[in-house]
Structure formats: C-alpha cells, structure tokens
N, C-alpha and C positions, 0 to 999 in steps of 0.2 A: 207173803214175801219169803218166809222161811221154807215153804214148800218148793219154791223155785230154786232157792239156794241148795236145798238138799237134792233136788233133781239134777241140778247142774253138777254138783259134787259127784253124784253117782255116775253121770255120763263121763265126766272127766276121769274118774277112776278106772273106767273101762277102756279109755282111749289108749291106743298103742303109741307111746311117746318115743319109741326107739327109732322111728323113722324108716324102718325096713319095709314095712308094708304101708302103702299110701291109702288113706281112708277113702279118697275120692278116685282112686285108680289113675292118678296123674303121675306119670313117671318122668316129668320134665324137671325135676329138682336137680340141683348140681350134684348131689350125692349119687343119684341114679344115673346121671350122665357119665360120671366117672366110672361107675360099675360097667356101663355099656361099653365105654372105651376100653376098659381093661379086658373085657370078654372078647371083643372083636379084634382079630389081628389086623394090623395096619397093612394096607396094600402098598407095596413098594413099587415105585416107578422104575422102569428099566433105566440103565445108565444112559443109553442112547436117547431115550425119551426125555430124561431129565436135562441132558445137555442141549437138546433142541429147545426145550422150554426156557432154559437159562439164556440161550442165544436170542430167542424172541424177546425176552425181557430186557436184555442189554440193548437190542435195537430199538425197542420202545422207549427206553430211557434216553438213548442218544437222540432220537427224534424229538422227544419232549424238550430236551436241553437245547437243541437247535432252534426249535420254535420259540422258546423263551428268549434266546439270544436275539433272534430277529425282532421279537416284540420289544425288547429293551432298546433296540436301535431306533424305534419310532418314538420313544418317549423323549420329551425335551430334557435338557440337562438339569433343569430345576428340580426334577424328580429324583435325580441321583446326586445329591449335594456332596456326599462324601466320595472319596476316591475308591471306595469299596464297591464291587458290583452288587446289584440288587439281588436279594434272595428270590426264590420262586414266588412266594406269597406276596412279597413287596411288589414284584413285577406285575402280578395280576391285580393287586389292589390299586397301584398307581395307574395302570392301564384303564381300569374302570373309572377312576377319578378323572383322568385325562379325557376320556370319551364324554363323561358328564360335563366337563368344562367346555369342551368343543360344542356339545349340544346346546348348552346355555348361551354360548356366544351366537350360535346360529339363530336361536329363538329370539334373541334381542335384536338381531338384524332384520327379522321379518316383521 
C-alpha cells in the first residue's frame, strides 16, 4: 500500500495544476472557452441586418401573443378566476388541462 501511495504522490507532484495545459488535450473548460472568446474578434452584424432581425423577432412575438390571446378565448371562465389575464405559461397549462378534461368526458360517454 505504501508503494501505491508513493507512486501516486510522485504522479501528483508532476501534474501541471496551473490549468494552462490540459493533460488530456481537452480545451472545453470554461477557462479555455474564455481565452478563445478573447482571441477571436466578434463579428458585428450590419445595422440593416440587425434591424431586419429585430423586426422579424417583433413580428414573431406579436404572432405568438395573438395566438395566446385566441387560445385564452377558448378557455372557460373557470380557468381564469381572477380579473387578471392569464400568463403565457398559465394559458398553456390550463389549455392542456382543459383538453384532458374534455377527453375524459368523451371517454366516459363512450
């Protein structure tokens, strides 16, 4: 047992603990990722391209908001007990619950 401990101690004393060189050639550590980010210049989008991307995102969000609003209209009032409108996640969860409730009613009738 003493030989194993001495051997382990020798290996550990030779190990590079600074973290600069990876012993296994793996450069996916957070430190190396930060170094890579610092070395590579960020590619900037043109103003026109950024504006187009921003407009697409606004349209996407408007479309999503409209779809959620329509979905809320199909839910019975029991799901929105408070006077406050449902959040996005509440709308989706209550929609799932409502569909499950309707499915169980259909199964009982068959």
